[in-house]
N, C-alpha and C positions, 0 to 999 in steps of 0.2 A: 861253306857253310858250317862245316864240324866246328870248325873253329871258331868262329862267330860266338857260335852257342855255348864252346867253352873258356869264354871272352867275358861273355856276359855274366853266367855263373860267378866266374872270379871277382867283377865288378858288381855284382850284390854280396856277396862275402863280407865287402869294404864301406858298400853304401846301399842298405836291400831297396830305400826310395829310388836310389838312379838307376840300380838294375831293374826296377820293376817297367820304369819309365823306356830305359832301349830297347828291354824285353819286346812290348808292344809296338814297339818303334820298327821293332826287328823286322816282328811277326806282320806289319803295315806292305814294306817295305818286300818283304818276302810273296806275299799273297799279289801286289801291284806289280810285281815282275815275273809272276805265272813259277817261280822257281820255283824248290820241291818241299812239301807241305809242312809250313814253319810247325804246325803241332804236332807232329814228330820230330822233327829236328830240336825241335823246343826240350824235347826232354831229355837232350846232352847237357842242359843247366844245369841240373842235378848233382853232374859228375865232380865239378870244381868243388864247392860247399863239403862233397861227401869225402873228396880227398884232403880237405884242409882237417876235417875232423877226428880223422885218420891219423894224419899228417899229428896237427899240435894237440891229440885230445887226452894230454897232461897238462898243457896249458888252461887256467882257470880265462872260464867267458869263451872259452875255442868253441864249447857246443853250443851257446850259446847264439854264437857269430853265424855257425854252420846251420842252426835252426833257422834262424831268421833268414837268412840267403834260399833256404826251402819252403819255407812256411810264407813268408812274408812276401818275399820276391816270388819267385819260380813257381811253384804253387799256385798261388793271384793269376801270376800270369796264364798258366796250360787251363785251369780253368777259365778265365775270358775266352781263350779261343774255342774251348768245347763249347763253350756254354752259347757262342757268336757260330758257330758252326751248326748248331741244333736249334737255333732259335730265329738266327740273320736279324735280331733283335740287338743292336750297340748297351741299350738301357738294363733289360736284360742280363746281360753279360758284366756290365758294370758292378748292378745290383746282387749279382751272385757272387763276383769277385767280393766284392765289400765284405758279404757274410762269410766268406772265408778268412780274409783279414780279421774282421771280427771274433771271429770264433777260436784261432792263431793266438793274438791278443790275451786272448782270456786263459788259452791254457798255456801260453808262454809267462806269464803270471803265476798260472799255479806248480809248470816245472823248474821255474829261474827265480821266484820273488826271491829266495832269502837272497838270493845272488844280484838281483836288482836292489835290493835296501840296501847292503853291506857297499856297494858299489857309490850310492847313491848317499850314505851314509860320510866316507871318503870324500866323495867331493865337497860335500856341506862341512867337512871341516879344515878341507885346502882354504875353502871360501871364507870360514872363521877364521883363520891364519892370515892368510892375505888382506880382508879387508875385521879388521875386527868392531871398527866403529860402528861399520853396517851391520855387521853381524848381530850386536848389541839391541837393537832398532826390535822393537813390538811387531811395526810393517812386517819388516822381513822375518821375523819368526814365525810369522803367520802365513804368509807367503811358500816358506819353506818345508810348512806341514802340511799345506792343502797340494804342492809338489812331490810331495813322498805319496800322499794320495791317493793324487792321480799317474802314477808311474807307467802304469796299463795303456790310460787313456795317451800318453806322451806319446808313447810308440805306434800306437793303431791312427790317433789321428794323420801326421806326415807321410804312412803309408800308404791311408784312404786320398789325401792330396794324391800325393807320387798317381794312386789308381786315376782321377779326373785325369790330372795333367797328361799322362800317360792315354786312357781312352779318347780324349782329344785331340794328341799329336794322333793318334791310330785313323782316325776319321779323317784327320786333314790330310793326314797322306796319300789316302786312298780315295781322295779329293770328293769327300764327304761331309759337308759342314752341318753341325749338333744346331737345332733350331731353340734355344733356350725356351720361348713362347711354349712351345709342343714338347719337351718334357715331360718326360712322364712315367715312372718306375713302374714293375707289374705289379700288381692288388698284394702277393704274398709277403714282400718287401715285410709291410705291416706287421704280419704274423711272427715276428724275429720278434719285433719291439714289446708283442701283449708276451712272448714266451720269457724276457726273462724279468718280469714284471712280479711274480712270486720268488725271486732272488732277496727282494729288498724284504720280507717278513724274518727272516735268518741275520740275524745282524752277524753273525761270519762272513757272510756272499753278504754284505750288503756293499761292500769295493770293489768289488765284481757289476753287481748291480749297475751303482752308478758310472764308471768307466765302461762298460757297454751301452749303458745309453747314449750316454759320449757320445760314441764314438758310431752308435747307428744311425743317430740324430743328422747324421753330416749328412744322408743321401734327402732327406725328405725338406735338408735345409733350401739344398739346389734345388730342390719341388716346389719350393716354396717363393724361389729366386724367382723360376718360371712361371707360376701363376702371376705373382704381381709385374710382371714385365707382359704377361701375355693381354690383361686387360688395363694396365699404362699404354701400350700401344694404339689400343683403339683412340683415345682422347688428346693422346701428347707428340709432338715427334721425336724420333730416337734419340736426340739426345735429349730432351727436357727429360723423357720417361729412364732413361738408363741413372739422369742427376737423380730425379725422386726413388726411382726405386734402388741406389745405395744409400740415400735417405735411409729411407723407411726400413731396410735391410739392416743398417746399422742400430739402429735405435734399436728395434724390434728383432732381436733374432730369435725371441723363445718362441713371439708370437710366425713370425716367418716360417719355421718350423712345425708349430701345430700347425698351421697352414698346410704347408707341403703333405705333414702326414695323413690330414683328414682327404687330398685332394688326391692320393693313391688309391683311394677308395669309392669319394663320391665324385670322382670327376668334376670339377667347377666347371671346364673348359671344355667339357662335353666331347673332347679327342674319341675315345672309344668309338663312338656313333661316327667320328665323321672319319675314321681310320686314318687316323694321323699321327699316330703312336708311334714313336722317335723306336 
């Protein structure tokens, strides 16, 4: 078990996305097999990133790589397990872990923003050398400017996707099926969305506001999908409801997100009264 935890930490160094998914899968299997407490064993995953940072501390980007493995994968998995242990609600554990990823993503930009922008510029220069005609296109320049502005979200969104995938696998391996029509996140999650609004008032912090807002909207989007699935399932077959839901979601991502945001507080499906919260 100790070796597995160390290996998971090593995987997170090379890919925090894969590392987070594997950590949650490992914990689910450990709980199912009644093995040693995964929360205690998972603490060993920090050993590999710390060792990596100590050995390669003089190499450019080594601290960033180790930090991503610790904050983006190990800490997120530990918070998920701790929250699940306290509340026994997977959606609450998912929400808490998502907040950790967003918070770390913002701190990541503050601590390593200069290095990230330098790396981005180097990649763009290589693109300009390899594809000079593409580089000169006005649309390409606009896209590259947007990509640079969304560097923090470009890291947080894949990590949040890994958290969602890891949670689904965690539940599936434990014999639990997540019901999308009944999915509902805790009401305090919306407070994080409200808390970042003052950042918009300060031009120097507006970049953090936009990136944090995009990342924090992932879970309301997921809940909005659940709300649509809930109401469509009343009037259409499962296949037809799925097709209609996909069309509505793709064409109205912003509206679906707002619907999920409102449902977190207003509970349109009356799940709290029915006691059906996931």
